[in-house]
N, C-alpha and C positions, 0 to 999 in steps of 0.2 A: 412463465415471469417475464415480464414488459423489459423489452426495448431502451438502451440508453441509447442516444444518441453520444456520433461521433463527438468529438471537445475536441479545441484547437487552443483553447489555452490564451492569455491575453500577455501581447507585451510588454513588457512597461522599465523605463532605468531610475535608477536608486540610486546615488555617495558611486555617481563612474559605474554602475555594475547593469546588466543584462537580467533583467528574470521573466517569469515567467509565470502567470498563475489559472493557478486549472483547479478540479474539484475530482475527491477521493472517497470512496466510501473508507471507515473504519472501525473497528469494531475498538467502543471506550465501555468501558466494565459489563462487556457482557450483551452490549447493546449495538448494533451498527447503526453509525451515522454520517451525516454523508461532510466533509468538512474542505472547506474551502484553504487553498495550504499552494505557498510560493516557491519557486528554484532555481536560483543563481545559478546562469548561464556561461557570465563573461564577464569581459570586463568591455568598459566602451571603445575603452584607446585601440580593443589587439580586434571588434567585429561592430559589422552595419549591422543598421534594426533585421535584413534583407538575411543574413545571414545567422540570428541569434536565434528566428525563428524557422530556418533546417535544425536548427539545435534545438527546439522546443520541441520541431515538427518530430524527430526523433523521442524523442525521451519523452515526449506523449503518446504513442506509438507503442512502448508496452502498460499504460495507465490506459487505455482503450481498448488492451487485449488482451486480458489476463491474464495468469492461467489456472490462479485457483479466487473462486469467489471471492471476497472481504466475508460475508455472512453465511463464508466454512470455518470460519479461524477459529478455535474452540482454547483457550487456556489453561494449561496443562493442573494447575490450581482446583478451575471448572470439573474437569476430567473427573479428578480425584476424588473431590467433595461428590459428587453425582452417583462415583463407584460409592465411597462408605455408605450415600442414606440411605443405596439399594444392599448394602450388606455383600457385594460382589468382593471377589478376590483381583487379582488383576489377568487378562492371560497370557498367556508365553508372546504371542502376537505383542501384546502392547508394550510390554518392556522390553520389545528386542526393539523395538524402535523408539523406544525413551533414551537405549540402551546408545544408540545412533544415531542418535542428535547430542548423547555431550551430558544430558542431561539424567540425573542418579538416581 
């Protein structure tokens, strides 16, 4: 698997707030896509740019070291459709996971 660089993000101010712009992999319509996103960090009056940069570094630590790769995410609907096509029934362990997650 290709190793990705650790991103630092871009800090910018807009409408009196600090933001960090970063990229993240998302599953959209079953396809893995790279999206450019922005997260609000705080007010310009409450923090300086160096403080905003520290806040961004804390936030990006979760993006740079994900616990589950985005490509592993599958919608429940897609899982059910695949099971129907294969004419299989849900195994007991699958039902237990679905119930535990709160989906009936």
